[in-house]
C-alpha positions as CSV (number, residue, x, y, z in Angstrom):
1,M,0.0,-0.1,0.0
2,L,1.1,3.6,-0.6
3,V,-0.1,6.4,1.9
4,V,-0.1,9.7,-0.2
5,M,0.3,12.8,2.0
6,K,-1.3,16.2,1.3
7,P,1.2,18.9,-0.2
8,N,0.9,20.8,3.1
9,A,1.5,17.9,5.3
10,T,3.7,18.7,8.4
11,E,6.7,16.5,9.5
12,A,4.7,15.5,12.4
13,Q,1.9,14.3,10.4
14,V,4.3,12.2,8.2
15,D,5.8,10.8,11.5
16,A,2.2,10.0,12.8
17,V,1.7,7.9,9.7
18,V,5.1,6.2,10.1
19,E,4.3,5.3,13.7
20,R,0.9,4.0,12.7
21,I,2.5,1.6,10.1
22,R,5.0,0.4,12.6
23,S,2.3,-0.2,15.2
24,L,0.6,-2.6,12.9
25,G,4.0,-4.7,12.4
26,F,4.8,-3.3,9.1
27,S,7.7,-1.3,7.6
28,P,7.5,2.2,6.3
29,H,9.4,3.7,3.6
30,A,9.3,7.4,3.0
31,I,9.3,8.3,-0.7
32,P,9.9,12.1,-1.2
33,G,8.8,13.6,-4.7
34,A,8.6,17.0,-6.3
35,Q,4.7,17.1,-6.1
36,R,3.9,14.9,-3.0
37,T,5.5,12.9,-0.2
38,A,4.3,9.2,0.0
39,I,4.9,6.4,2.5
40,G,5.2,3.0,1.1
41,I,4.4,0.0,3.2
42,T,6.0,-3.5,3.1
43,G,5.8,-6.7,5.2
44,N,1.9,-7.2,5.0
45,K,0.8,-10.5,3.7
46,G,-2.6,-9.4,2.4
47,G,-4.5,-6.2,1.4
48,L,-4.8,-3.4,4.0
49,D,-7.9,-1.4,4.7
50,P,-7.3,2.3,3.4
51,A,-9.2,3.5,6.4
52,L,-6.5,2.8,8.6
53,F,-4.4,5.7,7.2
54,E,-7.0,8.0,5.5
55,S,-8.5,9.1,8.7
56,L,-5.0,10.4,9.9
57,P,-4.3,14.2,9.7
58,G,-2.4,15.1,6.5
59,V,-3.1,12.0,4.5
60,R,-4.7,12.6,0.9
61,E,-5.3,8.9,0.1
62,A,-4.1,5.4,0.7
63,I,-3.5,3.4,-2.6
64,R,-3.3,-0.3,-3.0
65,V,-0.1,-1.4,-4.9
66,S,-0.8,-4.3,-7.4
67,Q,2.6,-5.1,-8.2
68,P,4.7,-7.4,-5.9
69,F,7.7,-5.1,-6.4
70,K,6.3,-2.4,-4.4
71,L,9.0,0.1,-3.8
72,V,10.5,0.0,-7.3
73,S,7.2,0.2,-9.0
74,R,5.9,3.3,-10.8
75,E,2.6,2.8,-8.8
76,V,4.5,3.9,-5.8
77,K,6.6,6.6,-7.4
78,E,5.7,8.2,-10.7
79,E,8.7,10.4,-11.2
80,D,12.0,8.8,-12.5
81,T,14.7,8.0,-9.8
82,V,18.0,10.0,-10.8
83,L,21.0,8.6,-9.0
84,D,23.8,10.7,-7.7
85,V,27.1,8.8,-8.4
86,S,29.7,11.0,-6.9
87,G,28.4,13.9,-8.9
88,V,27.3,11.9,-12.0
89,A,23.6,11.8,-12.5
90,I,22.1,8.6,-13.8
91,G,18.5,8.6,-14.8
92,G,18.0,12.1,-15.9
93,R,17.7,13.4,-19.4
94,R,21.4,13.3,-20.0
95,L,22.7,9.8,-21.4
96,V,25.4,8.4,-19.3
97,V,28.2,6.2,-20.8
98,M,30.3,4.0,-18.7
99,A,33.3,2.3,-20.5
100,G,36.6,0.5,-20.0
101,P,38.2,-2.8,-19.9
102,C,36.3,-6.0,-18.7
103,S,39.3,-6.7,-16.4
104,V,41.9,-4.5,-14.8
105,E,45.1,-6.1,-16.0
106,S,47.9,-3.6,-15.4
107,R,48.5,0.0,-14.5
108,E,49.5,1.0,-18.1
109,Q,46.2,-0.8,-19.4
110,V,43.7,0.8,-17.2
111,L,45.2,4.3,-17.3
112,E,45.4,4.1,-21.1
113,A,41.9,2.9,-21.4
114,A,40.7,5.5,-18.9
115,R,42.3,8.3,-20.8
116,A,40.7,7.2,-24.2
117,V,37.3,6.8,-22.9
118,K,37.4,10.1,-21.2
119,A,38.6,11.8,-24.3
120,A,35.7,10.2,-26.3
121,G,33.0,11.5,-23.9
122,A,32.5,8.7,-21.2
123,T,31.8,9.9,-17.8
124,M,32.3,6.5,-15.7
125,L,35.0,4.0,-16.0
126,R,34.1,0.4,-15.9
127,G,36.7,-2.4,-14.9
128,G,36.6,-5.7,-13.0
129,A,39.1,-6.3,-10.0
130,Y,37.2,-9.4,-9.2
131,K,36.1,-11.5,-12.1
132,P,33.6,-14.4,-11.9
133,R,34.7,-16.9,-14.6
134,T,33.2,-20.0,-15.9
135,S,36.5,-21.9,-15.7
136,P,38.5,-21.8,-12.3
137,Y,41.6,-21.8,-14.4
138,E,40.9,-18.6,-16.2
139,F,42.0,-14.9,-15.1
140,Q,40.1,-14.0,-11.9
141,G,41.3,-10.3,-11.6
142,M,43.9,-8.4,-9.6
143,A,41.5,-8.1,-6.3
144,E,42.5,-5.1,-4.2
145,D,45.4,-4.3,-6.3
146,G,43.0,-3.7,-9.2
147,L,40.8,-1.6,-7.1
148,K,43.6,0.6,-6.3
149,L,44.5,1.0,-10.0
150,L,41.0,2.1,-10.6
151,A,41.3,4.5,-7.9
152,L,44.5,5.9,-9.6
153,A,42.6,6.1,-12.9
154,R,39.8,8.2,-11.1
155,E,42.3,10.5,-9.6
156,E,44.0,11.2,-12.9
157,T,40.9,11.3,-15.3
158,G,38.0,12.4,-12.9
159,L,36.1,9.3,-14.2
160,R,33.8,7.7,-11.6
161,I,34.3,4.1,-11.0
162,V,31.8,1.3,-11.4
163,T,33.2,-2.1,-10.5
164,E,31.7,-5.7,-9.5
165,A,31.4,-7.1,-6.0
166,M,31.2,-10.8,-6.0
167,D,30.4,-11.8,-2.5
168,L,29.7,-10.4,1.0
169,E,33.5,-11.0,2.0
170,T,34.7,-8.4,-0.4
171,L,31.7,-6.0,-0.6
172,A,33.0,-3.6,2.0
173,M,36.3,-3.3,0.3
174,V,34.8,-2.9,-3.2
175,A,32.3,-0.2,-1.8
176,D,35.2,1.8,-0.2
177,Y,37.0,2.2,-3.6
178,A,34.0,2.3,-6.1
179,D,31.6,5.1,-6.6
180,M,29.0,2.5,-7.9
181,V,29.0,-1.2,-7.1
182,Q,28.1,-3.5,-10.0
183,I,26.3,-6.7,-9.2
184,G,26.9,-9.3,-12.0
185,A,24.5,-11.4,-13.7
186,R,25.4,-14.6,-11.8
187,N,24.7,-12.6,-8.5
188,M,21.3,-11.2,-9.4
189,Q,19.7,-13.3,-6.9
190,N,22.3,-13.5,-4.3
191,F,19.8,-12.3,-1.7
192,S,22.3,-12.0,1.2
193,L,24.5,-9.9,-0.9
194,L,21.5,-7.8,-2.0
195,K,20.3,-7.3,1.5
196,Q,23.7,-5.9,2.5
197,L,23.9,-3.7,-0.5
198,G,20.7,-2.1,0.9
199,R,22.5,-1.4,4.0
200,I,25.7,0.1,2.7
201,G,24.0,3.0,0.7
202,K,26.2,2.9,-2.3
203,P,24.6,3.3,-5.8
204,V,24.2,-0.1,-7.2
205,L,24.2,-1.4,-10.9
206,L,22.3,-4.6,-10.8
207,K,22.6,-6.7,-14.0
208,R,20.0,-9.0,-15.2
209,G,20.5,-12.7,-14.7
210,P,21.0,-14.7,-18.0
211,S,17.7,-16.5,-17.5
212,A,15.8,-14.0,-15.3
213,T,12.4,-12.6,-16.2
214,I,11.7,-9.0,-15.6
215,K,9.6,-9.9,-12.8
216,E,12.4,-11.6,-11.1
217,W,14.8,-8.8,-11.8
218,L,12.7,-6.2,-10.4
219,M,12.1,-8.3,-7.3
220,A,16.0,-8.6,-7.0
221,A,16.1,-4.7,-7.0
222,E,13.4,-4.6,-4.4
223,Y,15.6,-6.6,-2.1
224,V,18.1,-3.7,-2.2
225,V,15.5,-1.0,-1.9
226,A,13.5,-2.6,0.9
227,H,16.6,-2.8,2.9
228,G,17.3,0.8,2.6
229,N,19.1,1.7,-0.6
230,G,16.9,3.4,-3.4
231,Q,20.1,4.1,-5.4
232,V,19.7,1.3,-8.0
233,A,20.1,1.2,-11.6
234,L,19.1,-1.8,-13.7
235,C,21.4,-3.1,-16.5
236,E,20.1,-5.2,-19.4
237,R,23.0,-7.3,-20.5
238,G,21.4,-10.1,-22.7
239,I,19.6,-13.2,-21.9
240,R,20.1,-16.8,-22.7
241,T,18.1,-18.2,-25.7
242,F,18.5,-21.0,-28.3
243,E,20.4,-18.5,-30.6
244,T,24.2,-19.6,-30.8
245,A,25.5,-17.0,-33.5
246,T,25.8,-14.3,-30.6
247,R,27.0,-14.6,-27.0
248,N,23.6,-13.8,-25.6
249,T,20.4,-12.2,-26.9
250,L,20.2,-8.4,-26.1
251,D,16.5,-8.0,-24.9
252,L,15.9,-4.3,-26.0
253,N,12.1,-5.2,-25.4
254,A,13.0,-4.8,-21.7
255,V,13.9,-1.2,-22.1
256,P,10.4,0.3,-22.7
257,V,8.8,-2.4,-20.5
258,L,10.9,-1.4,-17.6
259,K,10.3,2.3,-18.3
260,S,6.5,1.7,-17.8
261,L,6.9,-0.7,-14.6
262,T,9.6,1.0,-12.8
263,H,11.1,4.5,-11.7
264,L,14.6,3.1,-11.7
265,P,17.1,4.1,-14.3
266,V,17.8,1.6,-17.1
267,I,21.4,0.9,-18.5
268,V,22.1,-1.3,-21.5
269,D,25.4,-3.4,-22.0
270,P,25.7,-4.2,-25.7
271,S,29.1,-5.7,-25.2
272,H,27.8,-8.7,-23.3
273,G,24.5,-8.6,-25.0
274,I,25.7,-9.5,-28.4
275,G,29.3,-10.5,-27.7
276,L,30.7,-9.6,-31.1
277,R,33.0,-6.4,-31.4
278,A,31.7,-5.5,-35.0
279,H,28.1,-5.3,-33.8
280,V,28.3,-3.6,-30.4
281,P,27.9,0.0,-32.0
282,A,24.6,-1.1,-33.7
283,M,23.3,-2.4,-30.4
284,A,24.4,0.6,-28.6
285,R,22.4,2.9,-31.1
286,A,19.4,0.6,-30.8
287,A,19.5,0.9,-27.0
288,V,19.5,4.7,-27.1
289,A,16.8,4.8,-29.6
290,A,14.7,2.3,-27.2
291,G,15.0,4.7,-24.4
292,A,18.0,3.5,-22.3
293,D,19.4,5.9,-19.7
294,G,23.0,4.9,-20.4
295,L,25.3,2.4,-21.7
296,I,28.2,0.3,-20.4
297,I,30.8,-0.6,-23.1
298,E,33.9,-2.7,-22.8
299,V,37.1,-0.9,-24.3
300,H,40.4,-2.2,-24.3
301,P,43.6,-0.7,-25.8
302,C,44.6,-3.9,-27.3
303,P,41.6,-6.3,-27.4
304,E,43.5,-9.3,-29.0
305,K,45.7,-9.4,-25.8
306,A,42.8,-9.0,-23.2
307,L,42.9,-11.5,-20.6
308,S,39.0,-11.6,-20.6
309,D,36.2,-10.6,-23.3
310,G,38.6,-9.5,-25.8
311,Q,36.2,-10.5,-28.7
312,Q,33.7,-8.1,-27.6
313,S,35.8,-5.3,-26.5
314,L,36.2,-2.1,-28.8
315,T,39.5,-0.4,-29.3
316,P,39.9,3.4,-28.3
317,E,39.3,4.3,-32.0
318,E,36.2,2.0,-32.4
319,F,34.8,3.5,-29.1
320,A,35.3,7.1,-30.2
321,G,33.4,6.1,-33.6
322,L,30.5,4.6,-31.5
323,M,30.3,7.8,-29.3
324,A,30.0,9.8,-32.5
325,Q,27.0,7.8,-33.6
326,V,25.4,7.5,-30.2
327,R,25.3,11.4,-30.1
328,I,23.3,11.5,-33.2
329,I,20.8,8.9,-32.0
330,A,20.6,10.6,-28.6
331,G,20.0,14.1,-30.5
332,A,17.2,12.4,-32.4
333,V,15.4,11.5,-29.2
334,D,16.3,14.9,-27.6
335,R,18.7,13.5,-25.0
336,P,22.2,15.1,-24.6
337,V,25.2,12.7,-24.0
């Protein structure tokens, strides 16, 4: 249920509603907005009687929420959520581009990549210090040394950092270094990790699991928000289908569907979505046209020598070309980059 306050409701009246919710054994979630203050209610197993709240001073109405993902639903918050990632806005009118190598491999590699993507127009640097790999014998990342190199690149270029946390053991360390914590596809339903992300308050980039439905994905986001962190962006990175010509099937249907269902920002990862370097620009253009709030692109100074995902990583020159194309498409849908 959503309790909507009157525009002139006082702080004391809002507090009284919060206390009424708690007295019933449920959890209140204040949702401030430009036009109204609302309070979401979670923890109830069935429907609640609106009269429990509409009789309280300052309350305009109590609305039943039909979606199981309550706090991330547009029924609860009509306005788009705009994340503040250390000064970079994600979810507003401006399209955000995150770019960099799949894995941090060396000081020279990450600095060269950071300088190149910054020059081409990216505002955030992506790069993995911890890498979940299918094979235990493949490169697993540089761990804290990789995080230190990302921090060095941020210091030099001003790019904000988004990097993956794989587990509870390393989450705090990753959050200390990162401006935004990425949760990879394999961890989308790691509920212990999602709950802790709710408590740390750091912006989160939540990737879609390879076989996850949109509802399951939104419910995963609900875990983070329900535990106190509303700074969540969703990342479409391709789903597993019967097709073998590409690495994954990039589900661009998800972009407009999500925009209708949730107020959270939507990012698209065309690199993982198709897995083929030559076709990443086309999928990036399509994502912007579909209404994505941002892109996350793999860029490596020398893709043929990359320790992971070289086949889908762009060269700096290719990335600069992609950015020129993206600006044209973004202009056509009235969004600056």
